[in-house]
Phi, psi and omega in degrees: 000138183258152178235305199311306182221143184279145168276093191298315191294307184295325180294313176289328179296320182298314179297320179295308182309320179278357179061039182282134175266126182204164170242127173286125178232181176075206189296318183295325170307312181300315182296311183298335174273005171107000188273138182271078178231167183243157176199153180253003184218165182250131180242133174226150170244122189260158172295115181282008175302134182314314174295331177283321180298323174299314175300318183297309177306316175296320181295312181298328180290319179297330178259016172059054186280134175225151175295135186262352181287338174221079185302336179289341185253111184273079185248128173267146175297146181252164182298316182297322181290322184280348173285355183259196185253026180283174180254130175237104181271106186251162165241134180234179174290347176259008188109182184292141174220124176258115180259118189242140177273325179218160168230164173060219174272067175079022176278118185254184185309309182301322178285321178294325182294331180297334182253356185282151180245143183275124185234150177268132178229105180066243183262007184218172174253153167221158173268129184238132181298127181295161187291327179299317177288324177300313181300314179300318182292313183297325176295317177304317190282320177054030171282159180305318181292327181282324181290327179290334179269342184304317177301324179289319178289325178291315178299321184293319177298318179301313175297319181297320180289354173093013174269118181272346175224148180305145182291146180266140174268148176293135178277138171264145174107198184295145178246000000 
């Protein structure tokens, strides 16, 4: 099992090959959307439909996914566990993978899929959470690491929208 940083492309390619429905979220999603941030893991929110969970279990088996919170216990996620809203912090042969049932204030696959954008990564496409929703989720969470990345995400969004300089506010009073 590999730990330090995830090999993103083969990890996501395995999920796509198994036809798992998911939205890429977190740091890798921010990078795909153009934000200059770094991350060590891949975060996804998966569709909890039973047929999709079975595909996810098969993909996780192929990449030798195990829970990373207790490395001495070689336990793999089950379909029953993945069907819920929990967080599954895994290590795979391609590095860390967080399989999440929800993010932010209860945002699950269906709501996230509405704002995700289809992006080409190498030889395949994935659904990536848009920057606006990534910012909203980080604001909802308000963890220190999320607050730290918010200015970068906001600036990336501003630049993407075509404004090269911050907007000036009008002064009130005499000129």
